[in-house]
MIKEDREN-429856 format. One record per residue (C-alpha): z, y, x. Coordinates in Angstrom, 1 decimal, decimal comma. Layout:
% residues N
REC;z;y;x
REC;Z;Y;X
...
% end
This chain:
% residues 293
REC;z;y;x
REC;117,0;121,2;90,2
REC;115,6;117,7;90,2
REC;119,0;116,2;89,5
REC;119,5;118,6;86,6
REC;116,0;117,8;85,2
REC;116,7;114,1;85,3
REC;120,1;114,7;83,7
REC;118,5;116,7;80,9
REC;115,9;114,0;80,3
REC;118,7;111,3;80,0
REC;120,7;113,5;77,7
REC;117,6;114,1;75,5
REC;116,8;110,4;75,5
REC;120,3;109,5;74,3
REC;120,1;112,1;71,6
REC;116,8;110,7;70,4
REC;118,3;107,2;70,3
REC;121,4;108,4;68,5
REC;119,4;110,3;65,9
REC;118,9;107,1;63,9
REC;121,5;104,6;62,6
REC;119,7;101,6;64,1
REC;119,3;103,4;67,5
REC;123,0;104,4;67,5
REC;124,1;100,9;66,5
REC;122,0;99,3;69,3
REC;123,3;101,7;71,9
REC;126,9;100,9;70,8
REC;126,3;97,2;71,0
REC;124,8;97,5;74,5
REC;127,7;99,6;75,7
REC;130,1;97,0;74,2
REC;128,3;94,2;76,1
REC;128,5;96,3;79,3
REC;132,2;96,9;78,9
REC;132,8;93,2;78,1
REC;131,0;92,3;81,4
REC;132,9;94,9;83,5
REC;136,4;94,8;82,2
REC;136,4;91,7;80,0
REC;137,1;89,3;82,8
REC;140,0;91,4;83,9
REC;141,6;91,3;80,5
REC;141,0;87,7;79,6
REC;142,0;85,3;82,5
REC;140,0;82,2;83,0
REC;139,8;79,4;85,6
REC;136,6;77,4;85,3
REC;138,1;74,5;87,4
REC;141,1;74,1;85,2
REC;140,8;71,6;82,4
REC;143,2;70,4;79,7
REC;141,9;67,3;77,8
REC;144,9;67,4;75,5
REC;143,4;70,6;74,0
REC;139,8;69,2;73,9
REC;137,6;70,3;71,0
REC;140,2;72,4;69,2
REC;138,9;74,4;66,2
REC;139,2;78,2;66,1
REC;142,7;79,5;65,9
REC;144,8;82,6;66,8
REC;145,3;81,2;70,3
REC;141,7;80,2;70,7
REC;139,6;82,4;68,5
REC;136,4;80,4;69,1
REC;138,1;77,1;69,8
REC;137,9;75,0;73,0
REC;135,2;72,9;74,6
REC;135,3;69,2;75,6
REC;137,5;70,0;78,7
REC;140,0;72,1;76,7
REC;138,7;75,5;78,1
REC;138,7;78,5;75,8
REC;135,2;79,3;74,5
REC;135,9;83,0;74,1
REC;137,0;83,3;77,7
REC;133,9;81,4;78,9
REC;131,7;83,8;76,8
REC;133,4;86,9;78,3
REC;133,3;85,7;81,9
REC;129,7;84,5;81,5
REC;128,5;87,9;80,4
REC;129,1;89,4;83,8
REC;126,9;86,9;85,5
REC;124,2;87,1;82,9
REC;124,0;90,9;82,7
REC;124,3;91,4;86,5
REC;121,5;89,1;87,2
REC;119,3;90,4;84,4
REC;119,9;94,0;85,5
REC;119,0;93,2;89,1
REC;115,9;91,4;88,0
REC;114,8;94,4;85,8
REC;115,4;96,8;88,7
REC;113,3;94,7;91,1
REC;110,5;94,2;88,5
REC;110,3;97,8;87,6
REC;110,6;99,1;91,2
REC;107,9;96,8;92,6
REC;105,6;97,4;89,6
REC;106,0;101,1;89,6
REC;105,4;101,5;93,4
REC;102,3;99,3;93,4
REC;100,9;100,9;90,2
REC;101,5;104,5;91,6
REC;99,9;103,7;95,0
REC;97,0;101,8;93,5
REC;96,2;104,4;90,9
REC;96,5;107,5;93,1
REC;95,0;106,2;96,4
REC;92,2;104,2;94,8
REC;89,4;102,6;96,8
REC;90,2;99,5;98,9
REC;93,9;99,9;98,4
REC;93,5;99,8;94,7
REC;91,2;96,8;94,8
REC;93,6;94,9;97,1
REC;96,7;95,6;95,1
REC;95,2;94,9;91,7
REC;93,7;91,7;93,0
REC;97,1;90,5;94,0
REC;98,5;91,5;90,6
REC;95,6;89,7;88,9
REC;96,4;86,5;90,9
REC;100,1;86,8;89,9
REC;99,2;87,2;86,2
REC;97,2;84,0;86,3
REC;100,2;82,0;87,4
REC;102,4;80,7;84,5
REC;105,8;82,3;84,8
REC;108,0;79,5;83,6
REC;106,6;76,7;85,9
REC;106,7;79,1;88,9
REC;110,3;80,0;88,3
REC;111,2;76,3;87,8
REC;109,6;75,3;91,1
REC;111,2;78,2;93,0
REC;114,6;77,6;91,5
REC;114,5;73,9;92,5
REC;113,4;74,8;96,0
REC;115,6;77,9;96,7
REC;118,8;76,6;95,2
REC;118,7;73,1;96,7
REC;122,1;72,6;98,4
REC;123,1;76,3;98,3
REC;125,3;78,3;95,9
REC;123,6;80,5;93,3
REC;123,4;84,2;94,3
REC;122,7;86,8;91,6
REC;120,3;88,7;93,9
REC;118,4;85,6;94,8
REC;118,3;84,6;91,1
REC;117,0;88,0;90,3
REC;114,2;87,7;92,8
REC;113,1;84,4;91,3
REC;113,1;85,9;87,8
REC;111,0;88,9;88,9
REC;108,6;87,0;91,2
REC;105,5;87,7;89,1
REC;106,8;89,8;86,1
REC;106,0;93,0;88,0
REC;102,2;92,4;87,8
REC;101,6;93,4;84,2
REC;103,8;96,5;84,7
REC;101,9;97,6;87,8
REC;98,6;97,5;85,9
REC;100,1;99,6;83,1
REC;101,5;102,2;85,6
REC;98,1;102,3;87,4
REC;96,3;103,0;84,1
REC;98,6;105,9;83,4
REC;98,3;107,3;86,9
REC;94,5;107,2;86,7
REC;94,8;109,3;83,5
REC;97,4;111,7;84,8
REC;95,8;112,5;88,2
REC;92,9;114,1;86,4
REC;95,2;116,6;84,7
REC;95,2;120,2;85,7
REC;98,7;120,2;87,1
REC;97,7;117,6;89,7
REC;94,5;119,6;90,6
REC;96,7;122,7;91,1
REC;99,0;120,7;93,4
REC;96,1;119,5;95,4
REC;94,7;123,1;95,7
REC;98,1;124,3;97,0
REC;97,8;121,7;99,8
REC;100,8;119,6;98,7
REC;101,0;116,2;100,2
REC;100,2;113,0;98,4
REC;103,8;111,9;98,7
REC;104,9;115,1;96,9
REC;102,3;114,7;94,2
REC;103,4;111,1;93,6
REC;107,1;111,7;93,6
REC;107,3;115,2;92,0
REC;104,3;115,4;89,8
REC;103,2;111,9;88,6
REC;106,5;109,9;88,7
REC;108,5;112,3;86,4
REC;105,8;112,0;83,7
REC;106,1;108,2;83,9
REC;109,9;108,1;83,6
REC;110,0;107,5;79,8
REC;107,7;104,5;80,1
REC;109,6;103,2;83,1
REC;112,9;103,5;81,1
REC;111,4;101,5;78,2
REC;110,0;98,9;80,6
REC;113,4;98,5;82,3
REC;115,2;97,8;79,0
REC;112,5;95,3;78,0
REC;112,7;93,6;81,4
REC;116,4;93,1;81,0
REC;115,8;91,2;77,8
REC;113,1;89,1;79,4
REC;115,3;88,3;82,4
REC;118,2;87,2;80,1
REC;116,0;84,7;78,3
REC;114,6;83,4;81,6
REC;117,8;82,9;83,4
REC;119,6;81,4;80,4
REC;116,7;79,0;80,0
REC;116,9;77,8;83,6
REC;120,7;77,3;83,4
REC;120,3;75,4;80,1
REC;117,7;73,1;81,5
REC;120,1;72,3;84,4
REC;117,6;73,5;87,0
REC;120,0;76,0;88,6
REC;123,3;74,5;90,1
REC;126,4;75,1;88,0
REC;128,2;77,5;90,3
REC;129,6;79,9;87,7
REC;130,2;80,3;84,0
REC;126,9;81,3;82,3
REC;125,8;81,4;78,7
REC;123,0;78,9;79,7
REC;125,6;76,6;81,1
REC;127,6;76,8;77,9
REC;124,5;75,8;75,9
REC;123,8;72,9;78,2
REC;127,3;71,6;78,0
REC;127,5;71,9;74,2
REC;124,2;70,1;73,8
REC;124,4;67,5;76,6
REC;128,0;66,5;76,8
REC;129,4;67,3;73,4
REC;126,4;66,8;71,2
REC;125,6;68,9;68,1
REC;126,7;66,2;65,5
REC;130,4;67,1;65,9
REC;131,7;70,0;63,9
REC;134,0;71,1;66,7
REC;131,0;71,8;69,0
REC;129,4;74,3;66,8
REC;131,4;77,2;68,2
REC;130,5;76,2;71,8
REC;126,8;76,1;70,8
REC;126,6;79,0;68,4
REC;128,8;81,5;70,3
REC;126,5;81,9;73,3
REC;123,4;81,6;71,2
REC;124,6;84,4;68,9
REC;125,6;86,6;71,9
REC;122,1;86,2;73,3
REC;120,3;86,9;70,1
REC;122,5;90,0;69,3
REC;121,9;91,4;72,7
REC;118,2;90,8;72,6
REC;117,8;92,5;69,2
REC;119,9;95,4;70,4
REC;117,7;95,9;73,5
REC;114,5;95,7;71,4
REC;115,8;98,3;68,9
REC;117,0;100,5;71,8
REC;113,6;100,3;73,5
REC;111,9;101,1;70,2
REC;114,1;104,2;69,9
REC;113,2;105,3;73,4
REC;109,6;105,1;72,5
REC;110,0;108,5;71,0
REC;110,2;109,9;74,6
REC;106,8;108,3;75,4
REC;104,8;109,2;72,3
REC;104,2;112,9;72,1
REC;103,6;112,8;68,3
REC;106,9;111,2;67,7
REC;108,6;113,7;70,0
REC;107,2;116,6;67,9
REC;108,5;115,0;64,7
% end
């Protein structure tokens, strides 16, 4: 029954998103990015170590739709292969952020007392720490002399991004646990674990879904920025690496470098806008007045 209920909520959410042209377009773009990351590298072969200086800085053509970079590598192939690393890391970071924030917010809001005070104090401390300097310090420390791992990178990106979400979840739990259905569950002698997982958590799923989508967008910006600044070792093709190479090695004064600079930038902006529109469409699941309309 629980699996069927979740499936119905997902189906309803997709129908809400697809009910508007902007929501449908954003969903289609996100699916296209996912397919590019999953099957794109299998369809477009690319060897990051192979260079051909005789084809350096070629303009767009049928053979190279986006041209080539300074080392003669196809920009389109780099863009496709880089999408897998970017989306995988961002998705892992979003899952970690939302999972930690949801668990801490649920426990703090439902248990209350000293547990609530301790957990929210930790969250407050994390909120006072600037995210970007903290990620820079951790990236320089963790990745010194070791290859980049998507999971480790995701941990760094989510190191303190869970704090704000945990406070938002806690606030909703404090409101929900005063509702009649929670009082009925207590009167029936149901355990706290049952109330948390079967009564409170399902009512938070729409908000959690929206937070996950927005966390993916934030993680994309953060990891691309770290790669572009050269803080993370160049162990794989990444959109941030492409931006760094286009700006540092090629320079933006050459016309041939525009594709290498604009292609990853456009890919990032298009994905971010699609995620924002998709999250806005999902808001209809969270706002009861919008649901009624």
